[in-house]
Biopython code that builds the backbone (N, CA, C, O; Angstrom):
import numpy as np
from Bio.PDB.StructureBuilder import StructureBuilder

atoms = [
    (1, "UNK", "N", (-89.501, 30.243, 165.806)),
    (1, "UNK", "CA", (-90.257, 29.884, 164.629)),
    (1, "UNK", "C", (-89.640, 28.638, 164.003)),
    (1, "UNK", "O", (-88.424, 28.574, 163.816)),
    (2, "UNK", "N", (-90.442, 27.684, 163.688)),
    (2, "UNK", "CA", (-90.019, 26.453, 163.035)),
    (2, "UNK", "C", (-89.887, 26.725, 161.556)),
    (2, "UNK", "O", (-90.729, 27.397, 160.961)),
    (3, "UNK", "N", (-88.840, 26.206, 160.967)),
    (3, "UNK", "CA", (-88.747, 26.298, 159.524)),
    (3, "UNK", "C", (-88.833, 24.889, 158.956)),
    (3, "UNK", "O", (-88.598, 23.905, 159.658)),
    (4, "UNK", "N", (-89.164, 24.811, 157.708)),
    (4, "UNK", "CA", (-89.261, 23.521, 157.050)),
    (4, "UNK", "C", (-87.879, 22.882, 157.006)),
    (4, "UNK", "O", (-86.870, 23.587, 157.030)),
    (5, "UNK", "N", (-87.824, 21.561, 156.942)),
    (5, "UNK", "CA", (-86.524, 20.911, 156.805)),
    (5, "UNK", "C", (-85.771, 21.508, 155.623)),
    (5, "UNK", "O", (-86.336, 21.741, 154.555)),
    (6, "UNK", "N", (-84.508, 21.743, 155.838)),
    (6, "UNK", "CA", (-83.686, 22.359, 154.815)),
    (6, "UNK", "C", (-82.973, 21.271, 154.014)),
    (6, "UNK", "O", (-82.443, 20.320, 154.590)),
    (7, "UNK", "N", (-82.959, 21.406, 152.701)),
    (7, "UNK", "CA", (-82.316, 20.401, 151.863)),
    (7, "UNK", "C", (-80.803, 20.410, 152.023)),
    (7, "UNK", "O", (-80.138, 19.434, 151.672)),
    (8, "UNK", "N", (-80.250, 21.502, 152.548)),
    (8, "UNK", "CA", (-78.809, 21.546, 152.755)),
    (8, "UNK", "C", (-78.415, 21.405, 154.224)),
    (8, "UNK", "O", (-77.244, 21.586, 154.558)),
    (9, "UNK", "N", (-79.364, 21.086, 155.110)),
    (9, "UNK", "CA", (-79.080, 20.930, 156.532)),
    (9, "UNK", "C", (-78.712, 19.472, 156.822)),
    (9, "UNK", "O", (-79.525, 18.568, 156.631)),
    (10, "UNK", "N", (-77.494, 19.259, 157.279)),
    (10, "UNK", "CA", (-77.027, 17.911, 157.578)),
    (10, "UNK", "C", (-77.938, 17.195, 158.565)),
    (10, "UNK", "O", (-78.252, 16.022, 158.366)),
    (11, "UNK", "N", (-78.370, 17.877, 159.625)),
    (11, "UNK", "CA", (-79.188, 17.202, 160.631)),
    (11, "UNK", "C", (-80.600, 16.916, 160.122)),
    (11, "UNK", "O", (-81.201, 15.919, 160.523)),
    (12, "UNK", "N", (-81.139, 17.761, 159.254)),
    (12, "UNK", "CA", (-82.429, 17.447, 158.623)),
    (12, "UNK", "C", (-82.290, 16.187, 157.781)),
    (12, "UNK", "O", (-83.212, 15.373, 157.734)),
    (13, "UNK", "N", (-81.148, 16.015, 157.114)),
    (13, "UNK", "CA", (-80.902, 14.817, 156.320)),
    (13, "UNK", "C", (-80.771, 13.585, 157.218)),
    (13, "UNK", "O", (-81.230, 12.504, 156.851)),
    (14, "UNK", "N", (-80.150, 13.738, 158.390)),
    (14, "UNK", "CA", (-80.056, 12.628, 159.340)),
    (14, "UNK", "C", (-81.448, 12.255, 159.836)),
    (14, "UNK", "O", (-81.798, 11.075, 159.870)),
    (15, "UNK", "N", (-82.241, 13.246, 160.217)),
    (15, "UNK", "CA", (-83.606, 13.001, 160.692)),
    (15, "UNK", "C", (-84.419, 12.269, 159.624)),
    (15, "UNK", "O", (-85.191, 11.364, 159.944)),
    (16, "UNK", "N", (-84.252, 12.652, 158.366)),
    (16, "UNK", "CA", (-85.001, 12.044, 157.265)),
    (16, "UNK", "C", (-84.489, 10.652, 156.901)),
    (16, "UNK", "O", (-85.146, 9.922, 156.159)),
    (17, "UNK", "N", (-83.315, 10.284, 157.422)),
    (17, "UNK", "CA", (-82.742, 8.992, 157.089)),
    (17, "UNK", "C", (-81.924, 9.004, 155.810)),
    (17, "UNK", "O", (-81.534, 7.949, 155.311)),
    (18, "UNK", "N", (-81.661, 10.190, 155.277)),
    (18, "UNK", "CA", (-80.889, 10.307, 154.041)),
    (18, "UNK", "C", (-79.384, 10.255, 154.273)),
    (18, "UNK", "O", (-78.623, 9.949, 153.355)),
    (19, "UNK", "N", (-78.952, 10.551, 155.495)),
    (19, "UNK", "CA", (-77.543, 10.483, 155.876)),
    (19, "UNK", "C", (-77.472, 9.556, 157.082)),
    (19, "UNK", "O", (-78.216, 9.739, 158.046)),
    (20, "UNK", "N", (-76.583, 8.560, 157.041)),
    (20, "UNK", "CA", (-76.504, 7.633, 158.167)),
    (20, "UNK", "C", (-75.926, 8.297, 159.409)),
    (20, "UNK", "O", (-75.106, 9.212, 159.323)),
    (21, "UNK", "N", (-76.372, 7.815, 160.561)),
    (21, "UNK", "CA", (-75.864, 8.284, 161.845)),
    (21, "UNK", "C", (-75.966, 7.130, 162.830)),
    (21, "UNK", "O", (-76.807, 6.244, 162.680)),
    (22, "UNK", "N", (-75.108, 7.149, 163.830)),
    (22, "UNK", "CA", (-75.140, 6.144, 164.899)),
    (22, "UNK", "C", (-76.118, 6.644, 165.961)),
    (22, "UNK", "O", (-75.718, 7.275, 166.939)),
    (23, "UNK", "N", (-77.393, 6.355, 165.758)),
    (23, "UNK", "CA", (-78.454, 6.824, 166.646)),
    (23, "UNK", "C", (-78.425, 5.981, 167.918)),
    (23, "UNK", "O", (-78.442, 4.751, 167.865)),
    (24, "UNK", "N", (-78.381, 6.669, 169.069)),
    (24, "UNK", "CA", (-78.329, 5.966, 170.355)),
    (24, "UNK", "C", (-79.647, 6.053, 171.112)),
    (24, "UNK", "O", (-79.896, 5.254, 172.015)),
    (25, "UNK", "N", (-80.484, 7.006, 170.756)),
    (25, "UNK", "CA", (-81.787, 7.155, 171.406)),
    (25, "UNK", "C", (-82.635, 8.088, 170.554)),
    (25, "UNK", "O", (-82.119, 8.915, 169.803)),
    (26, "UNK", "N", (-83.954, 7.934, 170.691)),
    (26, "UNK", "CA", (-84.831, 8.854, 169.983)),
    (26, "UNK", "C", (-86.225, 8.800, 170.584)),
    (26, "UNK", "O", (-86.605, 7.848, 171.266)),
    (27, "UNK", "N", (-86.965, 9.856, 170.305)),
    (27, "UNK", "CA", (-88.382, 9.938, 170.648)),
    (27, "UNK", "C", (-89.091, 10.412, 169.384)),
    (27, "UNK", "O", (-88.463, 10.579, 168.338)),
    (28, "UNK", "N", (-90.366, 10.621, 169.480)),
    (28, "UNK", "CA", (-91.102, 11.126, 168.318)),
    (28, "UNK", "C", (-90.597, 12.492, 167.870)),
    (28, "UNK", "O", (-90.697, 12.840, 166.693)),
    (29, "UNK", "N", (-90.043, 13.280, 168.826)),
    (29, "UNK", "CA", (-89.682, 14.665, 168.501)),
    (29, "UNK", "C", (-88.194, 14.982, 168.600)),
    (29, "UNK", "O", (-87.767, 16.072, 168.219)),
    (30, "UNK", "N", (-87.389, 14.028, 169.117)),
    (30, "UNK", "CA", (-85.971, 14.309, 169.377)),
    (30, "UNK", "C", (-85.140, 13.091, 168.978)),
    (30, "UNK", "O", (-85.587, 11.951, 169.103)),
    (31, "UNK", "N", (-83.928, 13.349, 168.497)),
    (31, "UNK", "CA", (-83.007, 12.284, 168.102)),
    (31, "UNK", "C", (-81.649, 12.528, 168.756)),
    (31, "UNK", "O", (-81.227, 13.673, 168.917)),
    (32, "UNK", "N", (-80.970, 11.449, 169.130)),
    (32, "UNK", "CA", (-79.636, 11.531, 169.727)),
    (32, "UNK", "C", (-78.714, 10.587, 168.962)),
    (32, "UNK", "O", (-79.031, 9.413, 168.770)),
    (33, "UNK", "N", (-77.569, 11.112, 168.527)),
    (33, "UNK", "CA", (-76.635, 10.297, 167.750)),
    (33, "UNK", "C", (-75.201, 10.689, 168.091)),
    (33, "UNK", "O", (-74.928, 11.816, 168.504)),
    (34, "UNK", "N", (-74.298, 9.738, 167.910)),
    (34, "UNK", "CA", (-72.888, 9.958, 168.256)),
    (34, "UNK", "C", (-72.258, 11.000, 167.333)),
    (34, "UNK", "O", (-72.517, 11.030, 166.129)),
    (35, "UNK", "N", (-71.426, 11.852, 167.931)),
    (35, "UNK", "CA", (-70.666, 12.843, 167.173)),
    (35, "UNK", "C", (-69.596, 12.112, 166.367)),
    (35, "UNK", "O", (-68.987, 11.167, 166.869)),
    (36, "UNK", "N", (-69.359, 12.532, 165.131)),
    (36, "UNK", "CA", (-68.352, 11.866, 164.305)),
    (36, "UNK", "C", (-66.926, 12.282, 164.669)),
    (36, "UNK", "O", (-65.969, 11.651, 164.220)),
    (37, "UNK", "N", (-66.772, 13.330, 165.471)),
    (37, "UNK", "CA", (-65.460, 13.784, 165.929)),
    (37, "UNK", "C", (-65.528, 13.992, 167.442)),
    (37, "UNK", "O", (-65.505, 15.130, 167.911)),
    (38, "UNK", "N", (-65.611, 12.891, 168.216)),
    (38, "UNK", "CA", (-65.870, 13.009, 169.654)),
    (38, "UNK", "C", (-64.761, 13.728, 170.418)),
    (38, "UNK", "O", (-63.575, 13.575, 170.129)),
    (39, "UNK", "N", (-65.193, 14.521, 171.409)),
    (39, "UNK", "CA", (-64.285, 15.265, 172.281)),
    (39, "UNK", "C", (-64.255, 14.674, 173.690)),
    (39, "UNK", "O", (-63.574, 15.204, 174.568)),
    (40, "UNK", "N", (-64.987, 13.582, 173.912)),
    (40, "UNK", "CA", (-65.044, 12.892, 175.199)),
    (40, "UNK", "C", (-65.413, 11.441, 174.903)),
    (40, "UNK", "O", (-65.907, 11.141, 173.816)),
    (41, "UNK", "N", (-65.178, 10.529, 175.863)),
    (41, "UNK", "CA", (-65.556, 9.133, 175.632)),
    (41, "UNK", "C", (-67.027, 8.979, 175.217)),
    (41, "UNK", "O", (-67.347, 8.149, 174.365)),
    (42, "UNK", "N", (-67.898, 9.759, 175.804)),
    (42, "UNK", "CA", (-69.290, 9.817, 175.365)),
    (42, "UNK", "C", (-69.499, 11.219, 174.800)),
    (42, "UNK", "O", (-69.405, 12.207, 175.528)),
    (43, "UNK", "N", (-69.779, 11.300, 173.515)),
    (43, "UNK", "CA", (-70.058, 12.581, 172.863)),
    (43, "UNK", "C", (-71.212, 12.343, 171.906)),
    (43, "UNK", "O", (-71.036, 11.832, 170.800)),
    (44, "UNK", "N", (-72.395, 12.726, 172.360)),
    (44, "UNK", "CA", (-73.629, 12.489, 171.624)),
    (44, "UNK", "C", (-74.306, 13.817, 171.349)),
    (44, "UNK", "O", (-74.369, 14.682, 172.224)),
    (45, "UNK", "N", (-74.808, 13.979, 170.150)),
    (45, "UNK", "CA", (-75.552, 15.171, 169.782)),
    (45, "UNK", "C", (-77.036, 14.882, 169.947)),
    (45, "UNK", "O", (-77.525, 13.837, 169.517)),
    (46, "UNK", "N", (-77.749, 15.811, 170.574)),
    (46, "UNK", "CA", (-79.185, 15.664, 170.803)),
    (46, "UNK", "C", (-79.873, 16.840, 170.117)),
    (46, "UNK", "O", (-79.589, 18.001, 170.411)),
    (47, "UNK", "N", (-80.782, 16.520, 169.198)),
    (47, "UNK", "CA", (-81.404, 17.564, 168.378)),
    (47, "UNK", "C", (-82.894, 17.295, 168.212)),
    (47, "UNK", "O", (-83.321, 16.142, 168.156)),
    (48, "UNK", "N", (-83.675, 18.353, 168.136)),
    (48, "UNK", "CA", (-85.086, 18.152, 167.783)),
    (48, "UNK", "C", (-85.181, 17.717, 166.326)),
    (48, "UNK", "O", (-84.331, 18.069, 165.507)),
    (49, "UNK", "N", (-86.205, 16.963, 166.015)),
    (49, "UNK", "CA", (-86.408, 16.553, 164.629)),
    (49, "UNK", "C", (-86.836, 17.749, 163.775)),
    (49, "UNK", "O", (-86.530, 17.802, 162.584)),
    (50, "UNK", "N", (-87.536, 18.697, 164.374)),
    (50, "UNK", "CA", (-87.913, 19.929, 163.670)),
    (50, "UNK", "C", (-86.686, 20.812, 163.520)),
    (50, "UNK", "O", (-85.812, 20.834, 164.386)),
    (51, "UNK", "N", (-86.631, 21.530, 162.425)),
    (51, "UNK", "CA", (-85.505, 22.435, 162.188)),
    (51, "UNK", "C", (-85.709, 23.759, 162.919)),
    (51, "UNK", "O", (-86.681, 24.474, 162.677)),
    (52, "UNK", "N", (-84.784, 24.068, 163.807)),
    (52, "UNK", "CA", (-84.672, 25.363, 164.477)),
    (52, "UNK", "C", (-83.204, 25.722, 164.404)),
    (52, "UNK", "O", (-82.351, 24.853, 164.582)),
    (53, "UNK", "N", (-82.892, 26.959, 164.150)),
    (53, "UNK", "CA", (-81.510, 27.354, 163.921)),
    (53, "UNK", "C", (-80.594, 27.285, 165.123)),
    (53, "UNK", "O", (-79.440, 26.876, 164.996)),
    (54, "UNK", "N", (-81.088, 27.682, 166.297)),
    (54, "UNK", "CA", (-80.243, 27.676, 167.489)),
    (54, "UNK", "C", (-81.115, 27.520, 168.726)),
    (54, "UNK", "O", (-82.343, 27.505, 168.638)),
    (55, "UNK", "N", (-80.470, 27.406, 169.871)),
    (55, "UNK", "CA", (-81.201, 27.094, 171.102)),
    (55, "UNK", "C", (-82.149, 28.218, 171.508)),
    (55, "UNK", "O", (-83.235, 27.944, 172.019)),
    (56, "UNK", "N", (-81.770, 29.462, 171.296)),
    (56, "UNK", "CA", (-82.657, 30.567, 171.664)),
    (56, "UNK", "C", (-83.912, 30.575, 170.794)),
    (56, "UNK", "O", (-85.009, 30.848, 171.282)),
    (57, "UNK", "N", (-83.751, 30.279, 169.525)),
    (57, "UNK", "CA", (-84.891, 30.206, 168.624)),
    (57, "UNK", "C", (-85.830, 29.083, 169.040)),
    (57, "UNK", "O", (-87.049, 29.255, 169.051)),
    (58, "UNK", "N", (-85.256, 27.929, 169.385)),
    (58, "UNK", "CA", (-86.074, 26.807, 169.847)),
    (58, "UNK", "C", (-86.794, 27.162, 171.141)),
    (58, "UNK", "O", (-87.984, 26.877, 171.276)),
    (59, "UNK", "N", (-86.104, 27.774, 172.088)),
    (59, "UNK", "CA", (-86.717, 28.130, 173.371)),
    (59, "UNK", "C", (-87.894, 29.078, 173.175)),
    (59, "UNK", "O", (-88.913, 28.952, 173.853)),
    (60, "UNK", "N", (-87.761, 30.014, 172.261)),
    (60, "UNK", "CA", (-88.847, 30.958, 172.001)),
    (60, "UNK", "C", (-90.014, 30.293, 171.275)),
    (60, "UNK", "O", (-91.174, 30.607, 171.543)),
    (61, "UNK", "N", (-89.710, 29.375, 170.356)),
    (61, "UNK", "CA", (-90.755, 28.757, 169.537)),
    (61, "UNK", "C", (-91.486, 27.627, 170.247)),
    (61, "UNK", "O", (-92.699, 27.479, 170.100)),
    (62, "UNK", "N", (-90.743, 26.824, 171.022)),
    (62, "UNK", "CA", (-91.347, 25.614, 171.593)),
    (62, "UNK", "C", (-90.594, 25.193, 172.848)),
    (62, "UNK", "O", (-89.787, 24.265, 172.795)),
    (63, "UNK", "N", (-90.842, 25.859, 173.985)),
    (63, "UNK", "CA", (-90.129, 25.515, 175.219)),
    (63, "UNK", "C", (-90.299, 24.053, 175.625)),
    (63, "UNK", "O", (-89.383, 23.461, 176.195)),
    (64, "UNK", "N", (-91.451, 23.469, 175.341)),
    (64, "UNK", "CA", (-91.665, 22.062, 175.689)),
    (64, "UNK", "C", (-90.735, 21.150, 174.886)),
    (64, "UNK", "O", (-90.260, 20.140, 175.405)),
    (65, "UNK", "N", (-90.478, 21.496, 173.640)),
    (65, "UNK", "CA", (-89.559, 20.707, 172.828)),
    (65, "UNK", "C", (-88.137, 20.837, 173.360)),
    (65, "UNK", "O", (-87.399, 19.852, 173.385)),
    (66, "UNK", "N", (-87.743, 22.023, 173.781)),
    (66, "UNK", "CA", (-86.430, 22.186, 174.395)),
    (66, "UNK", "C", (-86.326, 21.308, 175.646)),
    (66, "UNK", "O", (-85.288, 20.690, 175.883)),
    (67, "UNK", "N", (-87.383, 21.251, 176.435)),
    (67, "UNK", "CA", (-87.381, 20.383, 177.615)),
    (67, "UNK", "C", (-87.209, 18.922, 177.210)),
    (67, "UNK", "O", (-86.509, 18.174, 177.893)),
    (68, "UNK", "N", (-87.834, 18.504, 176.114)),
    (68, "UNK", "CA", (-87.687, 17.129, 175.635)),
    (68, "UNK", "C", (-86.250, 16.849, 175.202)),
    (68, "UNK", "O", (-85.746, 15.745, 175.408)),
    (69, "UNK", "N", (-85.591, 17.834, 174.607)),
    (69, "UNK", "CA", (-84.186, 17.689, 174.225)),
    (69, "UNK", "C", (-83.341, 17.434, 175.481)),
    (69, "UNK", "O", (-82.499, 16.537, 175.502)),
    (70, "UNK", "N", (-83.576, 18.227, 176.514)),
    (70, "UNK", "CA", (-82.824, 18.072, 177.763)),
    (70, "UNK", "C", (-83.122, 16.716, 178.409)),
    (70, "UNK", "O", (-82.212, 16.062, 178.919)),
    (71, "UNK", "N", (-84.371, 16.298, 178.392)),
    (71, "UNK", "CA", (-84.737, 15.004, 178.981)),
    (71, "UNK", "C", (-84.057, 13.848, 178.250)),
    (71, "UNK", "O", (-83.597, 12.903, 178.890)),
    (72, "UNK", "N", (-83.986, 13.910, 176.923)),
    (72, "UNK", "CA", (-83.321, 12.840, 176.194)),
    (72, "UNK", "C", (-81.818, 12.871, 176.465)),
    (72, "UNK", "O", (-81.187, 11.817, 176.549)),
    (73, "UNK", "N", (-81.244, 14.050, 176.602)),
    (73, "UNK", "CA", (-79.824, 14.157, 176.950)),
    (73, "UNK", "C", (-79.555, 13.474, 178.292)),
    (73, "UNK", "O", (-78.570, 12.750, 178.437)),
    (74, "UNK", "N", (-80.413, 13.699, 179.248)),
    (74, "UNK", "CA", (-80.263, 13.070, 180.559)),
    (74, "UNK", "C", (-80.366, 11.550, 180.437)),
    (74, "UNK", "O", (-79.594, 10.821, 181.060)),
    (75, "UNK", "N", (-81.298, 11.084, 179.652)),
    (75, "UNK", "CA", (-81.456, 9.632, 179.448)),
    (75, "UNK", "C", (-80.213, 9.032, 178.793)),
    (75, "UNK", "O", (-79.740, 7.973, 179.205)),
    (76, "UNK", "N", (-79.695, 9.704, 177.787)),
    (76, "UNK", "CA", (-78.482, 9.238, 177.096)),
    (76, "UNK", "C", (-77.315, 9.155, 178.077)),
    (76, "UNK", "O", (-76.582, 8.166, 178.090)),
    (77, "UNK", "N", (-77.143, 10.187, 178.895)),
    (77, "UNK", "CA", (-76.044, 10.186, 179.866)),
    (77, "UNK", "C", (-76.211, 9.065, 180.878)),
    (77, "UNK", "O", (-75.224, 8.465, 181.304)),
    (78, "UNK", "N", (-77.427, 8.778, 181.263)),
    (78, "UNK", "CA", (-77.669, 7.670, 182.183)),
    (78, "UNK", "C", (-77.413, 6.327, 181.536)),
    (78, "UNK", "O", (-76.897, 5.416, 182.184)),
    (79, "UNK", "N", (-77.764, 6.186, 180.263)),
    (79, "UNK", "CA", (-77.582, 4.927, 179.548)),
    (79, "UNK", "C", (-76.129, 4.665, 179.175)),
    (79, "UNK", "O", (-75.675, 3.522, 179.238)),
    (80, "UNK", "N", (-75.390, 5.705, 178.789)),
    (80, "UNK", "CA", (-74.044, 5.532, 178.242)),
    (80, "UNK", "C", (-72.923, 5.897, 179.205)),
    (80, "UNK", "O", (-71.765, 5.553, 178.966)),
    (81, "UNK", "N", (-73.247, 6.577, 180.267)),
    (81, "UNK", "CA", (-72.236, 6.997, 181.236)),
    (81, "UNK", "C", (-72.832, 6.821, 182.632)),
    (81, "UNK", "O", (-73.761, 6.034, 182.814)),
    (82, "UNK", "N", (-72.321, 7.523, 183.583)),
    (82, "UNK", "CA", (-72.796, 7.373, 184.966)),
    (82, "UNK", "C", (-73.858, 8.399, 185.340)),
    (82, "UNK", "O", (-74.155, 8.587, 186.519)),
    (83, "UNK", "N", (-74.424, 9.054, 184.350)),
    (83, "UNK", "CA", (-75.460, 10.044, 184.614)),
    (83, "UNK", "C", (-74.909, 11.436, 184.880)),
    (83, "UNK", "O", (-75.670, 12.398, 184.981)),
    (84, "UNK", "N", (-73.594, 11.547, 184.993)),
    (84, "UNK", "CA", (-72.982, 12.867, 185.157)),
    (84, "UNK", "C", (-72.497, 13.313, 183.784)),
    (84, "UNK", "O", (-71.794, 12.576, 183.093)),
    (85, "UNK", "N", (-72.874, 14.514, 183.399)),
    (85, "UNK", "CA", (-72.559, 14.943, 182.043)),
    (85, "UNK", "C", (-72.535, 16.455, 181.934)),
    (85, "UNK", "O", (-73.056, 17.173, 182.788)),
    (86, "UNK", "N", (-71.926, 16.907, 180.876)),
    (86, "UNK", "CA", (-71.977, 18.311, 180.471)),
    (86, "UNK", "C", (-72.874, 18.362, 179.246)),
    (86, "UNK", "O", (-72.781, 17.503, 178.368)),
    (87, "UNK", "N", (-73.742, 19.365, 179.182)),
    (87, "UNK", "CA", (-74.637, 19.529, 178.041)),
    (87, "UNK", "C", (-74.404, 20.924, 177.489)),
    (87, "UNK", "O", (-74.718, 21.913, 178.151)),
    (88, "UNK", "N", (-73.857, 21.014, 176.284)),
    (88, "UNK", "CA", (-73.401, 22.275, 175.721)),
    (88, "UNK", "C", (-74.142, 22.582, 174.425)),
    (88, "UNK", "O", (-74.255, 21.732, 173.541)),
    (89, "UNK", "N", (-74.642, 23.807, 174.327)),
    (89, "UNK", "CA", (-75.203, 24.316, 173.077)),
    (89, "UNK", "C", (-74.269, 25.402, 172.565)),
    (89, "UNK", "O", (-73.982, 26.360, 173.283)),
    (90, "UNK", "N", (-73.797, 25.267, 171.344)),
    (90, "UNK", "CA", (-73.054, 26.339, 170.687)),
    (90, "UNK", "C", (-74.073, 27.129, 169.874)),
    (90, "UNK", "O", (-74.848, 26.548, 169.114)),
    (91, "UNK", "N", (-74.075, 28.442, 170.028)),
    (91, "UNK", "CA", (-75.059, 29.268, 169.357)),
    (91, "UNK", "C", (-74.359, 30.356, 168.551)),
    (91, "UNK", "O", (-73.937, 31.378, 169.093)),
    (92, "UNK", "N", (-74.246, 30.121, 167.262)),
    (92, "UNK", "CA", (-73.587, 31.064, 166.363)),
    (92, "UNK", "C", (-72.196, 30.600, 165.994)),
    (92, "UNK", "O", (-71.570, 29.851, 166.744)),
    (93, "UNK", "N", (-71.705, 31.039, 164.846)),
    (93, "UNK", "CA", (-70.409, 30.573, 164.354)),
    (93, "UNK", "C", (-69.229, 30.937, 165.256)),
    (93, "UNK", "O", (-68.295, 30.145, 165.385)),
    (94, "UNK", "N", (-69.249, 32.106, 165.877)),
    (94, "UNK", "CA", (-68.137, 32.470, 166.769)),
    (94, "UNK", "C", (-68.139, 31.634, 168.042)),
    (94, "UNK", "O", (-67.121, 31.549, 168.728)),
    (95, "UNK", "N", (-69.270, 31.017, 168.362)),
    (95, "UNK", "CA", (-69.361, 30.142, 169.535)),
    (95, "UNK", "C", (-69.072, 28.684, 169.175)),
    (95, "UNK", "O", (-69.116, 27.810, 170.041)),
    (96, "UNK", "N", (-68.782, 28.424, 167.919)),
    (96, "UNK", "CA", (-68.428, 27.078, 167.500)),
    (96, "UNK", "C", (-69.543, 26.306, 166.819)),
    (96, "UNK", "O", (-69.361, 25.135, 166.487)),
    (97, "UNK", "N", (-70.704, 26.936, 166.601)),
    (97, "UNK", "CA", (-71.787, 26.220, 165.912)),
    (97, "UNK", "C", (-71.427, 26.083, 164.439)),
    (97, "UNK", "O", (-71.169, 27.077, 163.760)),
    (98, "UNK", "N", (-71.412, 24.844, 163.948)),
    (98, "UNK", "CA", (-71.079, 24.614, 162.546)),
    (98, "UNK", "C", (-72.244, 24.027, 161.760)),
    (98, "UNK", "O", (-72.261, 24.097, 160.531)),
    (99, "UNK", "N", (-73.211, 23.453, 162.455)),
    (99, "UNK", "CA", (-74.443, 22.980, 161.819)),
    (99, "UNK", "C", (-75.568, 23.811, 162.417)),
    (99, "UNK", "O", (-75.766, 23.797, 163.632)),
    (100, "UNK", "N", (-76.301, 24.527, 161.591)),
    (100, "UNK", "CA", (-77.282, 25.487, 162.076)),
    (100, "UNK", "C", (-78.677, 24.875, 162.170)),
    (100, "UNK", "O", (-79.664, 25.397, 161.651)),
    (101, "UNK", "N", (-78.698, 23.751, 162.855)),
    (101, "UNK", "CA", (-79.900, 23.038, 163.295)),
    (101, "UNK", "C", (-79.603, 22.799, 164.769)),
    (101, "UNK", "O", (-78.662, 22.076, 165.097)),
    (102, "UNK", "N", (-80.382, 23.389, 165.656)),
    (102, "UNK", "CA", (-80.048, 23.360, 167.077)),
    (102, "UNK", "C", (-79.746, 21.943, 167.537)),
    (102, "UNK", "O", (-80.449, 20.992, 167.193)),
    (103, "UNK", "N", (-78.677, 21.826, 168.327)),
    (103, "UNK", "CA", (-78.296, 20.543, 168.907)),
    (103, "UNK", "C", (-77.430, 20.804, 170.127)),
    (103, "UNK", "O", (-76.645, 21.752, 170.165)),
    (104, "UNK", "N", (-77.591, 19.951, 171.112)),
    (104, "UNK", "CA", (-76.753, 20.011, 172.296)),
    (104, "UNK", "C", (-75.778, 18.855, 172.278)),
    (104, "UNK", "O", (-76.068, 17.784, 171.746)),
    (105, "UNK", "N", (-74.609, 19.090, 172.871)),
    (105, "UNK", "CA", (-73.570, 18.074, 172.959)),
    (105, "UNK", "C", (-73.594, 17.470, 174.359)),
    (105, "UNK", "O", (-73.367, 18.177, 175.340)),
    (106, "UNK", "N", (-73.867, 16.175, 174.460)),
    (106, "UNK", "CA", (-73.731, 15.454, 175.718)),
    (106, "UNK", "C", (-72.291, 14.974, 175.774)),
    (106, "UNK", "O", (-71.853, 14.193, 174.930)),
    (107, "UNK", "N", (-71.559, 15.448, 176.774)),
    (107, "UNK", "CA", (-70.165, 15.053, 176.977)),
    (107, "UNK", "C", (-70.079, 14.364, 178.331)),
    (107, "UNK", "O", (-70.499, 14.922, 179.345)),
    (108, "UNK", "N", (-69.536, 13.153, 178.347)),
    (108, "UNK", "CA", (-69.496, 12.380, 179.587)),
    (108, "UNK", "C", (-68.462, 11.273, 179.455)),
    (108, "UNK", "O", (-67.798, 11.130, 178.429)),
    (109, "UNK", "N", (-68.349, 10.498, 180.521)),
    (109, "UNK", "CA", (-67.497, 9.320, 180.496)),
    (109, "UNK", "C", (-66.079, 9.553, 180.951)),
    (109, "UNK", "O", (-65.263, 8.633, 180.907)),
    (110, "UNK", "N", (-65.760, 10.755, 181.385)),
    (110, "UNK", "CA", (-64.414, 11.086, 181.863)),
    (110, "UNK", "C", (-64.503, 12.330, 182.736)),
    (110, "UNK", "O", (-65.512, 13.035, 182.738)),
    (111, "UNK", "N", (-63.447, 12.582, 183.466)),
    (111, "UNK", "CA", (-63.355, 13.841, 184.205)),
    (111, "UNK", "C", (-63.194, 14.949, 183.170)),
    (111, "UNK", "O", (-62.213, 14.970, 182.425)),
    (112, "UNK", "N", (-64.142, 15.856, 183.124)),
    (112, "UNK", "CA", (-64.123, 16.910, 182.117)),
    (112, "UNK", "C", (-63.559, 18.192, 182.707)),
    (112, "UNK", "O", (-64.058, 18.689, 183.717)),
    (113, "UNK", "N", (-62.543, 18.716, 182.091)),
    (113, "UNK", "CA", (-61.972, 19.988, 182.520)),
    (113, "UNK", "C", (-62.643, 21.120, 181.767)),
    (113, "UNK", "O", (-63.373, 20.896, 180.801)),
    (114, "UNK", "N", (-62.394, 22.308, 182.209)),
    (114, "UNK", "CA", (-62.926, 23.493, 181.528)),
    (114, "UNK", "C", (-61.841, 24.048, 180.639)),
    (114, "UNK", "O", (-60.781, 24.442, 181.124)),
    (115, "UNK", "N", (-62.091, 24.085, 179.335)),
    (115, "UNK", "CA", (-61.110, 24.622, 178.390)),
    (115, "UNK", "C", (-61.817, 25.621, 177.484)),
    (115, "UNK", "O", (-62.293, 25.257, 176.409)),
    (116, "UNK", "N", (-61.887, 26.875, 177.912)),
    (116, "UNK", "CA", (-62.566, 27.876, 177.067)),
    (116, "UNK", "C", (-61.826, 28.044, 175.747)),
    (116, "UNK", "O", (-60.603, 27.922, 175.679)),
    (117, "UNK", "N", (-62.584, 28.321, 174.716)),
    (117, "UNK", "CA", (-62.016, 28.470, 173.370)),
    (117, "UNK", "C", (-61.250, 29.760, 173.255)),
    (117, "UNK", "O", (-60.701, 30.059, 172.195)),
]
sb = StructureBuilder()
sb.init_structure("model")
sb.init_model(0)
sb.init_chain("A")
sb.init_seg("    ")
for serial, (resi, resn, name, xyz) in enumerate(atoms, 1):
    if name == "N":
        sb.init_residue(resn, " ", resi, " ")
    sb.init_atom(name, np.array(xyz, "f"), 0.0, 1.0, " ", f" {name:<3s}", serial, name[0])
structure = sb.get_structure()
């Protein structure tokens, strides 16, 4: 289920242009911007412009939009790295989600090891 943009949602504010972000790519329905605390040489957040709380909610509400998120992530990785990337969704606070507007992390540009939390 889509909810209206939240006045306290950081990513809704970025989408609205109220909070600046280093936008690297966008479509009518999806935006990609650099993470302010990067964990890899390329660390870009890819989020739908519509507010959805987490990836499962988005998948249930609009699978085509989730596909667009993945497609933009692939484009970003091709543009900014060698096309090889990790795409991570944190879902819930215990999984590391700190902004509750669904977003995936494109991590690329280096040999990425597996470091479970």
